[in-house]
The first five atom37 places (N, CA, C, CB, O) and aatype in JSON, in Angstrom:
{
  "aatype": [20, 20, 20, 20, 20, 20, 20, 20, 20, 20, 20, 20, 20, 20, 20, 20, 20, 20, 20, 20, 20, 20, 20, 20, 20, 20, 20, 20, 20, 20, 20, 20, 20, 20, 20, 20, 20, 20, 20, 20, 20, 20, 20, 20, 20, 20, 20, 20, 20, 20, 20, 20, 20, 20, 20, 20, 20, 20, 20, 20, 20, 20, 20, 20, 20, 20, 20, 20, 20, 20, 20, 20, 20, 20, 20, 20, 20, 20, 20, 20, 20, 20, 20, 20, 20, 20, 20, 20, 20, 20, 20, 20, 20, 20, 20, 20, 20, 20, 20, 20, 20, 20, 20, 20, 20, 20, 20, 20, 20, 20, 20, 20, 20, 20, 20, 20, 20, 20],
  "atom_mask": [
    [1, 1, 1, 1, 1],
    [1, 1, 1, 1, 1],
    [1, 1, 1, 1, 1],
    [1, 1, 1, 1, 1],
    [1, 1, 1, 1, 1],
    [1, 1, 1, 1, 1],
    [1, 1, 1, 1, 1],
    [1, 1, 1, 1, 1],
    [1, 1, 1, 1, 1],
    [1, 1, 1, 1, 1],
    [1, 1, 1, 1, 1],
    [1, 1, 1, 1, 1],
    [1, 1, 1, 1, 1],
    [1, 1, 1, 1, 1],
    [1, 1, 1, 1, 1],
    [1, 1, 1, 1, 1],
    [1, 1, 1, 1, 1],
    [1, 1, 1, 1, 1],
    [1, 1, 1, 1, 1],
    [1, 1, 1, 1, 1],
    [1, 1, 1, 1, 1],
    [1, 1, 1, 1, 1],
    [1, 1, 1, 1, 1],
    [1, 1, 1, 1, 1],
    [1, 1, 1, 1, 1],
    [1, 1, 1, 1, 1],
    [1, 1, 1, 1, 1],
    [1, 1, 1, 1, 1],
    [1, 1, 1, 1, 1],
    [1, 1, 1, 1, 1],
    [1, 1, 1, 1, 1],
    [1, 1, 1, 1, 1],
    [1, 1, 1, 1, 1],
    [1, 1, 1, 1, 1],
    [1, 1, 1, 1, 1],
    [1, 1, 1, 1, 1],
    [1, 1, 1, 1, 1],
    [1, 1, 1, 1, 1],
    [1, 1, 1, 1, 1],
    [1, 1, 1, 1, 1],
    [1, 1, 1, 1, 1],
    [1, 1, 1, 1, 1],
    [1, 1, 1, 1, 1],
    [1, 1, 1, 1, 1],
    [1, 1, 1, 1, 1],
    [1, 1, 1, 1, 1],
    [1, 1, 1, 1, 1],
    [1, 1, 1, 1, 1],
    [1, 1, 1, 1, 1],
    [1, 1, 1, 1, 1],
    [1, 1, 1, 1, 1],
    [1, 1, 1, 1, 1],
    [1, 1, 1, 1, 1],
    [1, 1, 1, 1, 1],
    [1, 1, 1, 1, 1],
    [1, 1, 1, 1, 1],
    [1, 1, 1, 1, 1],
    [1, 1, 1, 1, 1],
    [1, 1, 1, 1, 1],
    [1, 1, 1, 1, 1],
    [1, 1, 1, 1, 1],
    [1, 1, 1, 1, 1],
    [1, 1, 1, 1, 1],
    [1, 1, 1, 1, 1],
    [1, 1, 1, 1, 1],
    [1, 1, 1, 1, 1],
    [1, 1, 1, 1, 1],
    [1, 1, 1, 1, 1],
    [1, 1, 1, 1, 1],
    [1, 1, 1, 1, 1],
    [1, 1, 1, 1, 1],
    [1, 1, 1, 1, 1],
    [1, 1, 1, 1, 1],
    [1, 1, 1, 1, 1],
    [1, 1, 1, 1, 1],
    [1, 1, 1, 1, 1],
    [1, 1, 1, 1, 1],
    [1, 1, 1, 1, 1],
    [1, 1, 1, 1, 1],
    [1, 1, 1, 1, 1],
    [1, 1, 1, 1, 1],
    [1, 1, 1, 1, 1],
    [1, 1, 1, 1, 1],
    [1, 1, 1, 1, 1],
    [1, 1, 1, 1, 1],
    [1, 1, 1, 1, 1],
    [1, 1, 1, 1, 1],
    [1, 1, 1, 1, 1],
    [1, 1, 1, 1, 1],
    [1, 1, 1, 1, 1],
    [1, 1, 1, 1, 1],
    [1, 1, 1, 1, 1],
    [1, 1, 1, 1, 1],
    [1, 1, 1, 1, 1],
    [1, 1, 1, 1, 1],
    [1, 1, 1, 1, 1],
    [1, 1, 1, 1, 1],
    [1, 1, 1, 1, 1],
    [1, 1, 1, 1, 1],
    [1, 1, 1, 1, 1],
    [1, 1, 1, 1, 1],
    [1, 1, 1, 1, 1],
    [1, 1, 1, 1, 1],
    [1, 1, 1, 1, 1],
    [1, 1, 1, 1, 1],
    [1, 1, 1, 1, 1],
    [1, 1, 1, 1, 1],
    [1, 1, 1, 1, 1],
    [1, 1, 1, 1, 1],
    [1, 1, 1, 1, 1],
    [1, 1, 1, 1, 1],
    [1, 1, 1, 1, 1],
    [1, 1, 1, 1, 1],
    [1, 1, 1, 1, 1],
    [1, 1, 1, 1, 1],
    [1, 1, 1, 1, 1],
    [1, 1, 1, 1, 1],
    [1, 1, 1, 1, 1]
  ],
  "atom_positions": [
    [[53.62, 24.14, 17.02], [54.2, 22.96, 17.35], [54.49, 22.8, 18.68], [55.26, 22.77, 16.68], [54.5, 23.83, 19.35]],
    [[54.78, 21.49, 19.36], [54.9, 20.94, 20.77], [55.97, 22.05, 21.57], [55.55, 19.2, 20.73], [56.69, 22.84, 20.96]],
    [[55.93, 21.97, 22.65], [56.87, 22.55, 23.13], [58.18, 21.04, 23.8], [56.04, 23.7, 24.31], [59.19, 21.25, 24.48]],
    [[57.71, 19.75, 23.35], [58.62, 18.74, 23.76], [59.2, 18.2, 22.23], [57.78, 17.5, 24.77], [58.48, 18.16, 21.23]],
    [[60.59, 17.8, 22.25], [60.92, 17.39, 21.42], [60.94, 15.62, 21.33], [61.94, 18.1, 21.33], [60.87, 14.85, 22.29]],
    [[61.05, 15.26, 19.87], [61.33, 13.71, 19.68], [62.26, 13.35, 20.41], [61.68, 13.24, 18.4], [63.22, 14.11, 20.27]],
    [[62.48, 12.37, 21.27], [63.36, 11.45, 21.81], [64.46, 10.8, 20.77], [62.5, 10.4, 22.42], [65.68, 10.9, 20.92]],
    [[63.75, 10.08, 19.6], [64.2, 9.54, 18.53], [63.7, 7.99, 18.32], [65.63, 9.69, 18.59], [62.77, 7.63, 19.04]],
    [[64.1, 7.32, 17.66], [63.49, 6.06, 16.92], [63.94, 5.23, 18.33], [64.29, 5.49, 15.12], [65.06, 5.13, 18.82]],
    [[62.29, 4.5, 18.92], [62.58, 3.25, 19.71], [62.18, 1.99, 19.52], [62.25, 3.39, 20.77], [62.5, 1.1, 20.31]],
    [[61.28, 1.72, 18.24], [60.85, 0.69, 18.03], [61.2, 0.39, 16.59], [59.59, 0.66, 18.41], [61.24, 1.47, 16.01]],
    [[61.44, -0.52, 15.83], [61.52, -0.74, 14.56], [60.89, -2.05, 14.42], [62.84, -0.64, 14.06], [61.36, -2.93, 15.14]],
    [[59.93, -2.35, 13.65], [59.12, -3.47, 13.54], [59.0, -4.23, 11.88], [57.68, -2.92, 14.1], [58.59, -3.76, 10.82]],
    [[59.46, -5.34, 12.16], [60.05, -5.98, 10.5], [58.64, -6.77, 10.11], [61.76, -7.42, 10.56], [58.07, -7.33, 11.05]],
    [[58.18, -6.84, 9.12], [57.2, -8.12, 8.96], [58.36, -9.42, 8.14], [55.53, -7.57, 7.71], [59.45, -9.25, 7.59]],
    [[57.83, -10.22, 8.28], [58.63, -11.18, 8.21], [57.69, -12.41, 7.77], [59.39, -11.3, 9.49], [56.66, -12.58, 8.43]],
    [[57.99, -13.31, 6.68], [57.34, -14.75, 5.89], [57.63, -15.92, 6.93], [58.24, -15.19, 4.21], [56.99, -16.97, 7.0]],
    [[58.38, -15.65, 7.5], [58.77, -17.03, 9.06], [59.75, -16.64, 9.72], [59.35, -18.77, 8.71], [60.88, -16.28, 9.4]],
    [[59.1, -16.77, 10.95], [59.36, -16.1, 12.09], [60.38, -17.25, 12.29], [58.12, -15.76, 13.2], [61.53, -16.82, 12.14]],
    [[60.34, -18.34, 12.54], [61.7, -19.48, 12.7], [62.26, -19.17, 11.86], [61.64, -21.0, 12.63], [63.09, -20.03, 12.16]],
    [[62.88, -18.52, 10.56], [63.67, -18.53, 10.13], [64.46, -17.21, 10.43], [63.37, -18.92, 9.12], [65.59, -17.24, 10.91]],
    [[63.88, -16.19, 10.15], [64.04, -14.71, 10.83], [64.59, -14.5, 12.27], [62.68, -14.06, 10.88], [65.45, -13.66, 12.52]],
    [[64.08, -15.25, 13.12], [64.49, -15.53, 14.9], [65.99, -15.41, 14.9], [64.04, -17.3, 15.63], [66.36, -14.3, 15.29]],
    [[67.11, -16.36, 14.53], [68.21, -16.56, 14.75], [69.07, -15.34, 13.88], [68.43, -17.99, 14.45], [70.12, -14.88, 14.33]],
    [[68.68, -15.05, 13.02], [69.09, -14.08, 11.96], [69.23, -12.46, 13.0], [67.66, -14.08, 10.49], [70.28, -11.85, 13.18]],
    [[68.15, -12.16, 13.42], [68.02, -10.95, 14.16], [68.73, -11.43, 15.68], [66.27, -10.43, 14.22], [69.24, -10.56, 16.39]],
    [[68.73, -12.45, 15.98], [69.12, -12.88, 17.6], [70.79, -12.96, 17.17], [68.25, -14.76, 18.36], [71.62, -12.71, 18.05]],
    [[71.2, -13.3, 15.94], [72.88, -13.07, 15.43], [73.09, -11.65, 15.71], [73.26, -13.38, 13.62], [73.83, -11.24, 16.6]],
    [[72.27, -10.76, 14.76], [72.69, -9.44, 14.25], [72.38, -8.4, 15.57], [71.75, -9.03, 12.75], [72.68, -7.21, 15.5]],
    [[71.75, -8.98, 16.78], [71.85, -8.29, 18.0], [72.88, -8.66, 19.32], [70.55, -8.35, 18.41], [73.4, -8.0, 20.22]],
    [[72.88, -10.38, 18.85], [73.59, -10.47, 20.44], [72.73, -10.98, 21.39], [74.04, -9.06, 21.09], [73.2, -11.71, 22.26]],
    [[71.6, -10.73, 21.38], [70.86, -11.4, 22.8], [69.83, -12.23, 21.5], [69.8, -9.92, 24.35], [69.71, -12.28, 20.27]],
    [[69.22, -12.83, 22.8], [67.8, -13.69, 22.32], [66.82, -12.81, 22.33], [67.29, -14.93, 23.27], [66.88, -11.63, 22.67]],
    [[65.4, -13.74, 21.74], [64.38, -12.58, 21.85], [63.78, -12.51, 23.54], [62.98, -12.93, 20.64], [63.92, -13.31, 24.47]],
    [[63.23, -11.48, 23.46], [62.64, -11.33, 24.98], [61.08, -11.62, 25.14], [62.87, -9.76, 25.53], [60.38, -12.01, 26.08]],
    [[60.93, -11.4, 24.34], [58.92, -11.74, 23.66], [59.14, -12.85, 22.48], [57.86, -9.87, 22.58], [59.98, -12.69, 21.59]],
    [[58.41, -13.86, 22.56], [58.76, -15.01, 21.6], [57.56, -15.68, 21.34], [59.81, -16.03, 22.14], [57.52, -16.64, 22.11]],
    [[56.89, -15.67, 20.87], [55.65, -16.26, 20.29], [55.14, -16.47, 19.08], [54.87, -15.77, 20.64], [55.83, -16.11, 18.13]],
    [[54.17, -16.95, 18.88], [53.84, -17.2, 17.42], [53.84, -16.04, 16.55], [52.53, -17.8, 17.28], [54.48, -15.84, 15.52]],
    [[53.03, -15.33, 17.15], [52.48, -14.02, 16.59], [53.73, -12.76, 16.6], [51.07, -13.56, 17.62], [53.84, -11.9, 15.71]],
    [[54.39, -12.84, 17.5], [55.38, -11.99, 17.97], [56.54, -12.03, 18.25], [55.16, -11.64, 18.68], [56.66, -12.26, 19.45]],
    [[57.84, -11.9, 17.57], [59.1, -11.77, 18.33], [59.5, -10.42, 18.66], [60.17, -12.36, 17.63], [59.44, -9.63, 17.73]],
    [[59.82, -10.07, 19.54], [60.64, -8.98, 20.28], [62.19, -8.95, 20.68], [60.02, -8.84, 21.45], [62.55, -10.12, 20.83]],
    [[63.05, -8.22, 20.86], [64.19, -8.0, 21.0], [64.78, -6.77, 21.47], [64.56, -8.28, 20.07], [64.83, -5.66, 20.95]],
    [[65.21, -7.22, 22.6], [65.58, -5.34, 23.15], [67.2, -5.55, 23.13], [64.88, -4.67, 25.28], [67.66, -6.59, 23.58]],
    [[68.16, -4.4, 22.52], [69.4, -4.37, 22.53], [69.6, -2.75, 22.46], [70.0, -5.29, 21.4], [69.12, -2.02, 21.59]],
    [[70.39, -2.34, 23.54], [71.26, -0.88, 23.72], [70.05, 0.14, 23.66], [72.56, -0.51, 22.31], [70.31, 1.22, 23.12]],
    [[69.03, -0.01, 24.06], [67.64, 0.55, 24.46], [66.56, 0.55, 23.15], [67.86, 2.19, 25.05], [65.56, 1.27, 23.12]],
    [[66.86, -0.18, 22.3], [65.98, 0.14, 20.97], [65.37, -1.46, 21.1], [67.04, 0.66, 19.22], [65.98, -2.45, 21.51]],
    [[63.81, -1.38, 20.54], [63.23, -2.36, 20.53], [62.94, -2.91, 19.24], [62.32, -2.19, 21.21], [62.02, -2.33, 18.64]],
    [[63.58, -4.04, 18.56], [63.11, -4.75, 17.35], [62.09, -5.84, 17.49], [64.21, -5.32, 16.7], [62.09, -6.71, 18.37]],
    [[61.11, -5.67, 16.39], [59.92, -6.41, 16.91], [59.84, -7.51, 15.16], [58.2, -5.0, 17.43], [59.88, -7.12, 13.99]],
    [[59.74, -8.61, 15.62], [59.4, -9.56, 14.27], [57.93, -9.68, 14.17], [60.03, -11.17, 14.35], [57.46, -10.24, 15.16]],
    [[56.96, -9.28, 13.19], [55.59, -9.87, 12.97], [55.42, -10.65, 11.53], [54.5, -8.66, 13.07], [55.56, -10.21, 10.38]],
    [[55.15, -11.67, 11.9], [54.66, -12.71, 10.45], [53.31, -12.38, 9.68], [54.36, -14.41, 10.95], [52.15, -12.23, 10.06]],
    [[53.82, -12.34, 8.69], [52.88, -11.6, 7.67], [52.46, -10.25, 8.02], [51.62, -12.34, 7.46], [51.41, -9.71, 7.7]],
    [[53.32, -9.83, 8.64], [53.3, -7.97, 8.7], [52.26, -8.04, 9.77], [52.68, -6.85, 7.04], [51.71, -6.96, 9.98]],
    [[51.93, -8.88, 10.38], [50.94, -8.77, 11.91], [49.49, -8.03, 11.51], [51.85, -7.57, 13.33], [49.07, -7.57, 10.45]],
    [[48.96, -8.12, 12.73], [47.45, -6.98, 12.01], [47.83, -5.58, 11.07], [46.44, -6.1, 13.6], [47.31, -5.03, 10.1]],
    [[48.54, -5.44, 11.57], [48.79, -4.04, 10.66], [49.06, -4.35, 9.38], [50.0, -3.12, 11.1], [49.29, -3.43, 8.59]],
    [[49.07, -5.71, 8.93], [49.66, -5.58, 7.49], [50.99, -5.47, 6.96], [49.22, -4.64, 7.01], [51.17, -6.02, 5.87]],
    [[52.08, -4.79, 7.56], [53.09, -4.26, 7.07], [53.89, -4.91, 6.32], [53.65, -3.82, 7.82], [54.28, -6.05, 6.55]],
    [[54.29, -4.0, 5.05], [55.13, -4.96, 4.09], [56.51, -4.24, 3.89], [54.35, -5.22, 2.53], [57.27, -4.34, 2.92]],
    [[56.66, -3.56, 4.94], [58.23, -3.42, 5.09], [58.32, -2.33, 6.47], [59.05, -2.68, 3.44], [57.4, -1.58, 6.78]],
    [[59.44, -2.41, 7.11], [60.05, -2.09, 8.27], [59.65, -0.96, 8.59], [61.31, -2.14, 8.27], [59.76, -0.17, 7.65]],
    [[59.09, -0.39, 9.79], [58.44, 0.56, 9.88], [58.66, 1.26, 11.62], [57.04, 0.06, 9.36], [58.05, 0.8, 12.58]],
    [[59.55, 2.31, 11.69], [59.98, 3.16, 12.89], [59.44, 3.51, 13.56], [60.42, 4.0, 12.85], [58.39, 3.68, 12.93]],
    [[59.2, 3.9, 14.79], [58.09, 4.47, 15.46], [58.82, 4.98, 16.72], [56.84, 3.42, 15.73], [59.37, 4.37, 17.64]],
    [[58.63, 6.49, 16.4], [59.53, 7.6, 17.36], [58.61, 7.68, 18.46], [59.86, 9.27, 16.67], [57.39, 7.8, 18.6]],
    [[59.94, 7.54, 19.44], [59.04, 7.83, 20.95], [58.34, 9.25, 21.37], [60.11, 7.62, 22.2], [59.15, 10.18, 21.32]],
    [[57.27, 9.57, 21.7], [56.85, 10.85, 21.8], [55.94, 10.92, 22.95], [56.25, 11.3, 20.58], [54.96, 10.19, 23.04]],
    [[56.44, 12.21, 24.26], [55.79, 11.85, 25.29], [53.84, 12.09, 25.22], [56.61, 12.71, 26.42], [52.94, 11.84, 26.02]],
    [[53.9, 12.77, 23.66], [51.87, 13.32, 23.94], [51.64, 12.39, 22.6], [51.12, 15.75, 23.65], [51.95, 13.03, 21.59]],
    [[51.22, 11.15, 22.34], [50.99, 10.72, 20.89], [49.75, 11.41, 20.57], [50.87, 9.1, 20.63], [49.76, 11.83, 19.41]],
    [[48.26, 11.76, 21.46], [47.57, 12.66, 20.7], [47.89, 13.81, 19.78], [46.98, 13.05, 21.39], [47.74, 14.0, 18.57]],
    [[48.51, 14.71, 21.05], [49.31, 15.91, 20.22], [50.17, 15.88, 19.07], [50.12, 16.5, 20.99], [49.97, 16.57, 18.07]],
    [[51.0, 15.19, 19.18], [52.35, 14.89, 17.81], [51.14, 14.46, 16.59], [53.91, 13.03, 18.25], [51.22, 15.05, 15.51]],
    [[49.95, 13.35, 16.79], [49.56, 13.1, 15.85], [48.52, 13.88, 15.5], [49.42, 12.05, 15.83], [47.86, 13.35, 14.61]],
    [[48.04, 15.1, 15.9], [47.53, 16.28, 15.51], [48.17, 16.86, 14.64], [47.36, 17.05, 16.38], [47.84, 17.09, 13.47]],
    [[49.66, 17.26, 15.51], [50.73, 18.0, 14.51], [50.91, 17.45, 13.28], [52.09, 18.06, 15.02], [50.9, 18.07, 12.22]],
    [[51.06, 16.4, 13.41], [51.51, 15.79, 12.36], [50.43, 15.43, 10.89], [52.03, 14.59, 13.02], [50.83, 15.23, 9.74]],
    [[49.01, 15.45, 11.37], [47.83, 15.36, 10.87], [47.76, 16.56, 10.02], [46.8, 15.21, 11.87], [47.5, 16.46, 8.82]],
    [[47.99, 17.78, 10.62], [48.04, 19.37, 10.2], [49.12, 19.51, 9.03], [48.54, 20.42, 11.6], [49.17, 19.92, 7.87]],
    [[49.66, 19.14, 9.65], [51.25, 19.29, 8.61], [51.08, 18.29, 7.28], [52.96, 18.58, 9.65], [51.81, 18.44, 6.3]],
    [[50.1, 17.31, 7.32], [49.87, 16.77, 5.65], [50.09, 14.77, 5.95], [51.66, 17.73, 4.2], [50.01, 13.84, 5.14]],
    [[50.36, 14.77, 7.41], [50.3, 13.04, 7.3], [49.38, 12.82, 7.73], [51.21, 12.1, 7.92], [48.88, 13.42, 8.68]],
    [[48.7, 11.48, 6.88], [47.63, 10.67, 6.81], [48.1, 9.57, 7.92], [47.34, 10.14, 5.28], [49.23, 9.08, 7.88]],
    [[47.01, 9.2, 9.03], [47.05, 8.14, 9.92], [46.09, 6.8, 8.9], [46.26, 8.74, 11.58], [45.05, 6.66, 8.25]],
    [[47.19, 6.13, 9.31], [47.2, 4.32, 8.62], [46.72, 3.56, 9.61], [48.81, 3.51, 8.19], [46.25, 2.46, 9.34]],
    [[46.77, 4.07, 11.08], [46.43, 3.13, 12.31], [46.45, 4.25, 13.24], [47.53, 1.8, 12.72], [47.36, 5.02, 13.58]],
    [[45.01, 4.13, 13.61], [44.76, 5.26, 14.95], [45.55, 4.7, 16.14], [42.97, 5.43, 15.51], [45.9, 3.53, 16.34]],
    [[45.78, 5.94, 16.99], [46.45, 5.43, 18.44], [45.21, 4.09, 18.78], [46.46, 7.04, 19.97], [43.98, 4.13, 18.7]],
    [[46.11, 3.02, 19.15], [45.68, 2.06, 20.2], [46.44, 1.57, 21.21], [45.29, 1.05, 19.7], [47.63, 1.89, 21.28]],
    [[45.89, 0.76, 22.08], [46.88, 0.55, 23.58], [47.21, -0.89, 22.96], [45.94, 0.56, 25.57], [46.36, -1.63, 22.45]],
    [[48.58, -1.16, 23.1], [48.96, -2.65, 22.88], [49.5, -3.14, 23.92], [49.86, -2.93, 21.84], [50.51, -3.79, 23.65]],
    [[49.13, -3.1, 25.37], [49.48, -3.33, 26.66], [50.5, -2.52, 27.04], [49.79, -4.6, 26.89], [51.34, -1.8, 26.5]],
    [[50.01, -3.04, 28.71], [51.13, -2.35, 29.53], [51.43, -0.98, 29.27], [52.36, -3.01, 29.36], [52.61, -0.71, 29.11]],
    [[50.41, 0.13, 29.19], [50.69, 1.45, 28.76], [50.9, 2.06, 28.02], [51.16, 1.81, 28.97], [50.9, 3.29, 28.1]],
    [[51.28, 1.01, 26.49], [51.63, 1.85, 25.5], [50.96, 1.54, 24.65], [52.78, 1.93, 25.13], [50.55, 0.41, 24.38]],
    [[50.7, 2.83, 23.96], [50.02, 3.49, 22.59], [50.83, 3.76, 21.75], [49.29, 4.7, 22.68], [51.83, 4.47, 21.83]],
    [[50.25, 2.99, 20.61], [50.89, 3.56, 19.0], [49.82, 3.95, 18.22], [51.72, 2.36, 18.0], [48.63, 3.85, 18.49]],
    [[50.42, 4.46, 17.13], [49.33, 4.57, 15.85], [50.7, 4.84, 14.44], [47.87, 6.41, 16.14], [51.69, 5.54, 14.6]],
    [[50.42, 4.19, 13.38], [51.1, 4.65, 12.48], [50.72, 5.83, 11.37], [51.36, 3.64, 12.0], [49.53, 6.12, 11.46]],
    [[51.22, 6.4, 10.62], [50.88, 7.58, 9.98], [51.87, 7.13, 8.53], [51.31, 9.16, 10.99], [52.77, 6.32, 8.33]],
    [[51.06, 8.25, 7.61], [52.23, 8.02, 5.98], [52.46, 9.65, 5.56], [51.15, 6.95, 4.14], [51.67, 10.55, 5.85]],
    [[53.59, 9.81, 4.92], [53.78, 11.25, 4.55], [52.98, 11.36, 3.04], [55.57, 11.66, 4.47], [52.05, 10.62, 2.74]],
    [[53.37, 12.1, 2.43], [52.56, 12.29, 1.43], [53.03, 11.17, 0.27], [52.63, 13.82, 1.03], [52.19, 10.76, -0.54]],
    [[54.04, 10.84, 0.25], [54.59, 9.6, -0.6], [54.11, 8.4, -0.17], [56.07, 9.44, -0.57], [54.32, 7.46, -0.93]],
    [[53.64, 8.23, 0.62], [53.25, 6.98, 1.27], [54.21, 6.2, 2.24], [52.91, 6.1, 0.22], [54.01, 5.05, 2.63]],
    [[55.48, 7.11, 2.63], [56.48, 6.56, 3.51], [55.38, 6.02, 5.27], [57.93, 8.13, 3.72], [54.54, 6.69, 5.87]],
    [[55.76, 5.0, 5.5], [54.79, 4.51, 6.76], [56.1, 5.0, 7.9], [54.23, 2.36, 6.77], [57.27, 4.81, 7.57]],
    [[55.84, 5.48, 8.91], [56.46, 5.76, 10.19], [55.33, 5.73, 11.29], [57.23, 7.17, 10.16], [54.13, 5.89, 11.06]],
    [[55.92, 5.5, 12.52], [54.73, 5.37, 13.9], [55.4, 6.17, 15.11], [54.41, 3.48, 14.53], [56.54, 6.57, 15.37]],
    [[54.29, 6.21, 15.66], [54.67, 6.69, 17.28], [54.3, 6.23, 18.22], [54.39, 7.78, 17.69], [53.15, 5.77, 18.21]],
    [[55.06, 6.16, 19.38], [54.69, 5.5, 20.49], [55.01, 6.48, 21.88], [55.49, 4.07, 20.46], [56.0, 7.17, 22.11]],
    [[53.98, 6.31, 22.58], [53.88, 6.47, 23.87], [53.95, 5.96, 24.94], [53.31, 6.73, 24.0], [52.84, 5.47, 25.12]],
    [[54.77, 5.68, 26.05], [54.76, 5.14, 26.91], [54.32, 5.38, 28.27], [55.54, 4.9, 26.79], [55.27, 5.72, 28.98]],
    [[53.12, 5.31, 28.93], [52.86, 5.77, 29.93], [53.14, 5.7, 31.17], [52.2, 5.73, 29.89], [52.58, 6.46, 31.97]]
  ]
}
């Protein structure tokens, strides 16, 4: 195992069928307006956490919320997790602004993600 711990969940992505209906619900829940607002993604920042809304599950085709764990070295953590039995469902990719993400599943098919900010 790596010698660095995982700081915690920093991003949760929610698939939604209707952004316009979902947006005010999450704005009311978090008490802040969206910091990113487009037809393909709506993102909120609150209390050091990021919550994203993806219409139709986004390019990942999400069907349920996915929590992304912040890690200092995404490639090293990905190697550890696959060695431990996790399956990569979406390989590491750059989503912009120096942010790398990957999505995995445990043996029961539960999805979780990794995020590294460079």
